[in-house]
N, C-alpha and C positions, 0 to 999 in steps of 0.2 A: 480680645485673643482671636475670636473668630474673624475680625477685621484683618488681623496679621495674616491668618491662615489663607484668607480669601485672596489678599495682595500678593502673596507668595506663590499662590497657585496661578493668578493670573498671570504674573511676571513670567513664572517658569512655561505657560502654555505659548506666551508671546514667542519666548527663544526658542522652543520647540519647533513651533509653526515656521519662523523665519528661517530656520537651519534645514528644513525638508525641501527637497528640489521638487518643485513643479514640474509639471508634464512638459511646458515650455522650455523650462531650463535643460529637460532631459533630450527634448527634441534638439535645441540648441548644441548640445555638446554632441549628439550623433551625427548632426550635419556640420559640426565644427572640424571632424576629422575629415570631410570630404567637401570642405569650403571652397575647393578649386573647380568643383565639379557643378555643374549647373543642375537646376532642379530636376529637369527633364532624365539626366543620367543617373541622378539618385535615385528618383522614381524607378526607373528601369531596372537599376540594379537591385532593387527591394522587391521588385515584382519577379524578376528572374530567381532571384533566391527562394522566394515562396513557390515559384514553379518546381525548382529542383528539390526543393524540401516535400513537396506533394507528390513527387515520383510519378508524375503525370506522363502518359506513354505518348500523348499528342504532340504536335508542335506548339512550341512557344511564340505567342502574340503578344507584344507591348500593348497597353492601353491607349496609348498614344501614337495614333497613325500615322503622325509624321515622322516618327523616329524610324530610322532605317535599320531594319535587321537583315544580316546576311549569315543564315545558319545561326551560331553561338556568338557572332560578334556584331557590334554596333558602328555605325560611320560615324566619326568624329571629327571635329576641328579643335586642334590644341594650341595655345598660344604660348610661346616660349617666354621664360623670366628673362634669359640670358640668350646664349647661343642656340640658334634653332637645331644645329645639327646635335647638339648635345641632347635635346629632347626627343629628336627624331630616333637618335640610338637606344634612349631609355624605353622609349615607347616600343619599339621594335624588340627589345629584350623582354618586354610584357607580354609580346605575343602579337603586336599590330601587323598587320598585312596589307601590302598595297599602299607602304608609307611615301607621301609626297610633301616635301617642304616647300612653301613658297612665302617669302617675307619671313615673318616670324611665326608662320601658323604651320603645323603639320597636320595632315589629312589622312586617315587611312581608316582599316576595319580595326577596333580594339576588342578582345574578348570581353563579353559583359561581364565576368568574374575578375576582370582586371581592374574594373573601374575604382575601387578603394585605394590599389596599390598605385595607380596613376597619379590619382589625387593627392598621394603624399609625396610625388615626386619633386625635389627642389627645383628641377629645370622646369617645372610646369608653373604657369601664372595663372591659366584657366582653360576649361574644356567644355564644349557643349557638343550636343548632337549635331551633326551636319544636316544642313536644310537639304531633305530628299526630295527627287521628283517622284509624283504620284502617275505620272504618265506613261501608259503600256505596260505597267506592273512589272517593271524588272527588277524583281527581289533579288536576284542573284547576279547583279551586274557589278561590274567594277567601279570603285570609287571615280574613276576617270569619266566613266560612261554616264554615271548619275551626276556627275557635275556637269554634262554637256560638253565634254573635251574630246570625247572618243564617238563617232556615230554610232548607233546602234546596227549590229550584224545586219548585211544585207542591203544596208542604207548608203547612198553616196553622199548624204548631207550631214552637217552637224546639227 
């Protein structure tokens, strides 16, 4: 009788343990909804959400110094899954500013709070933070200037 009870208890514990979600499964499900966004955009969104929740009066600064922030927007490069103009229109509807399409890529300043909505777009294949220049500290410059296509104010060269 004790052996049967022990066996039943062991089997029930095995089934219960295999049904419970692990922290790795939970993390995978959380990032699964944002699987089209790069890790630095997901981390940025999490940091920004925590900043907003803290009601901190200071200026938000991301942990990653290479992620370019302009006020409450992040400079991104988004690759279209199909028509680039559809993706551009979708991103503009989410609040993207200075949107520019080249090839299958749309670049511009997306509100940090719109990252989850962007990741859910059917027109999006993948998005990442645009590689930003750290020379000169032009945090409030346009994407064209950051990409080196527009010379800095007062300069005659690119």
